[in-house]
N, C-alpha and C positions, 0 to 999 in steps of 0.2 A: 709474546705479549702475555701479560698476566691476566687471568680470568678471575673476576670477583663476582660471586653469586650473592644476590640479596636473599634474605631469609624467606621472603615470600616465594621466590623462584624455587628455592630448595624444597620448601613444603609442597609445592605443586608437583615437582618431579617425584618426590617421595610417594605422594598419593597415587600417581600414575603407575609407579613400579609395583606398589602394593596391590593395586587393582589387577594388574597383569598376573601377578603371582597367585592371587585368589582365584582367577579364572582357570589357570593351569592346574591348581590344586583341586578345583571342583571337577574338572574333566578327568583327573587322575583317579578319581573314586568310581568312575563308571565301571560296573562289573564286566569283565571280559566275557562272561557267559552269555551276554546279550547278543554278541556277534556269533551266531551259530552258523554251521555249515549250510543249513537250510536257507538262511538269509542270503548267503553268497550265491547259492544255486538259483534262488528266486531272482536275484539281481541279474544273473547271467541270462535267465529266461526272458526277463523284460528287455534286456539289451538286444537279444536275438530277435524278439518280436518287433521291436522298433526298427531294427536293421531290415527285417523282412518287409515291413510296411513301407519303408523308404524305397526299397528296391522295386516293390510293386507300383508305387507312385511314379517312379522314374520310367518303368516299363510302360505304364498307362500313358504317360506323357509322350513317350516315343511313338506308341501306337497311334495316338491322336494326331501327332505331327505327320506320320506316314499317311494317315487317312486324308488329312487336308491336302498333302502334296499329291496324292492319287486323284482326288477330286479336281484339283487345279489342273493337273496334266490332262486328265480325261476331258474336262470341259474345254480346255484350250484346243486340243486336237480335233474335237468334234465341231467346235464353233466355226472354224475357218471353212471347211467344205460345205457345211450347212448354210452359211452366209452366202457363199457363191451360188449354191443351188436356189436359195431364196431369191436372189437377184434375177436369175433366169426365170423363175416362176412368176415373178412380178411382171417381167417383160412379156411373158406369154399371156398373162391376164389382161394386160393393156391392149393386146392384139387379138383378143378372143371374139371378135365380131362375127367370125365365120362358124363359131361353135354353137351347139344347141344350148338351151337353158340348163338342161341337166349337166352337160359337160362343163359349163361355166360355173355352176354351183359346186361341182366336185373339185374343180381347179381352185376356186376361191377358198373352199374348206381346207384343201391340202396346203395352200399358201398360208392360211391363218394358223394351222397347226404347226407348220414349220417355223413361223415367226414366234409362236409361243415357246417352242422348244429352244430356239436361239436365246430368247429372253431368260429362260430357266438356266441355261448353261452360263450365260453372262452373270446372273445373280450368284450361281454357285462359285464361279471364278472370283467374283467380288468378295464373297464371304470368306473364301479361303485366304485371299490376300489380306483382308482386314484382320483376320485372326493372327496372321504373321506380323502385321504392322500395328498391333494394338496400341503400343505406347508412343507411336511416332507422330501423333498429331501435333501440328505447329499451332499453338493457341495464341490468339491475339484478341483485340477489341473488335467486336462485330455488332453493328446496329441491326437488331432483328426486325424492326419495323420495315426497313428498306429491303432486307433479305427476303421477308415473307412475300412482298410484292413481286420480286424477281422469280421466286419459286412458282407463284400462281401463274405467271406469264408463260411458263413452260407447258402448261396444260392446254388442251383443246378449247376452242372458244365456247363450245356448249358446256364444258365442264367448269370453265372460269365463272360462268353466270351463277353456278350453284355454290360458289365459295364466298363466304362472308367473313370479314376480319373485324374483330371487336377489340378495342383497347382504349384505356384512359390516359396512357402515357404516350407522348409524341415520339420520344427517342429512348428506347430501352437498349442499353449496351451490355453485352455479355462477353465472358471469356470463352472463346470457341474457335474452331477452324471453320471458316465460312463455307468452303466447298463441302466439307463433311456434313455440316449442319443442313445445307441445301439438300444433299442426298437423303439424309434422314427424313426431312420434312416431305420430300417428294414421295418417299415410300409410305409415310403415314397418310398423306392426303390421297394418294392413289388408292390405298386400301379403303379409306372412307368412301371414296367415290364408287368403288367397285361394289361395296356391300350395302350401299344406301342410294335410293333414287331421290332423296330429298336434300335439303340444304346442308352443307358442311360448314361448320363454324370454327374459325381459328381465333382463339382469345389469347391476349398477351397480358401478363401481370408482372409486377415487380415489387419486391420487398427490399429491406435494407441491404441484404447480402445475396439474395437469389432472384432469378427471373424465371418465369414459367410460360411455356407455350402449350396451349390446350388445343388438340385437334378433336373436334366433337362431331359425331355423325348421329343420324336418327335411324339407323338400320335395325337389324333383327336382334342385335345384342349378342353377348357371349356368355354361355352358362358358367356358373361359379366354378364348377369342377374342371373346366377347360382353361380358365384364366391363368393358373400357374404355369401352363405349358405353351401359352400363345406365342412366346418369343423363341421357342425352340425351332431350329431349322426343320423345314418340311412338315411342321405340325399344322393340321387343318381341322377346324371344328366340324365342318361338313364337307368332306372331299368332293361330293357330287356338285355342290354349289360352287366350290372353289374352282373346279374345272370349267363350269359354265361361265364363270366370270373371268377366267384366265389367270386365276391366282396360282402362284408357285409354291407358297408356303415358306418363302425365304425373305420376303420384304420386311416383315417385322423383326426378324432375326438380324438382318442387316442394319436396320434402324437402331436397334438396341446396342449393337457393337459400336456403331458410329458415335452415338451419344455418350456411352460409357468411356470411349476413347478420348473424349473431351472433358473428362472428370465430371460428367453429368449423370443424370438418372432418368430412366424412362419406365413408366408403369401405366397400368390400365385400370379404369373403373368402368364397369359395364353391367347392364341389367337387361335381361331378355325382354324383347318387345319394345324397349325404349332407346337402345343405342349404346354407343361406347364413347369413352373419353380417354384419349391417350395424352399423358402429361409428361412434358420434357422439363426437367429442372437443370438449370445451369447457373454458374456463379455470375452474379451481377458485377458490372464495372461502373464506377462513378463516372457519370457523363459530364 
């Protein structure tokens, strides 16, 4: 087939070729002296530094994985015998009518401490598993108005009376994993009940693209310097108070991992003497 070029096409190709030649010519005038041996050595140093940092990050990741596995194994091995022992202790408490008051108190205290230890082990196990399954949440449409009521129903009757729900929207639907969202809310509400003897308010809001769940307490509040660390595992603002209330220092860490695993966000606003507000942000779904 015979190829016929129009004048305009020829001109365009000529301009392109000239442009390429001009670029080649420009680079050909770069003095060779610019590329000194020192530059090559510096380049090698940078590459070695980057490689070293990458190796350190891999090593740190491996150590963290080993730590999580150790905690998981340790918690699992201890939980089973402790749970069996706790069952026997409960049985003895129920048949303690022949014991003195001092003996009953000692037995009840031992049973309570055993229950607290089992809860701590279970939360440690949950956190280790959540770290390993961080991305595996199955997200779907969840109506949080209904879910909140289901969560409140899991608490004791006397605690339920202290929980108030406020919302202007009848049906707020979010992208979430229903079971994980329930667990996160249970941790936050349980934390609010433990550290406040007043009303706990749960507020729901919705914007065009996001939905918000606020868990508000009227407790002692959290100092500003402690707030950046409040979601760290085992972190306690006041260890003595946490022990008195049965706090393990894991509930908030678990809640944060659960929420972030649903592509959400959990943060805190708090003022000493006034209380704390924990805010969950999730993607809203058109209802």
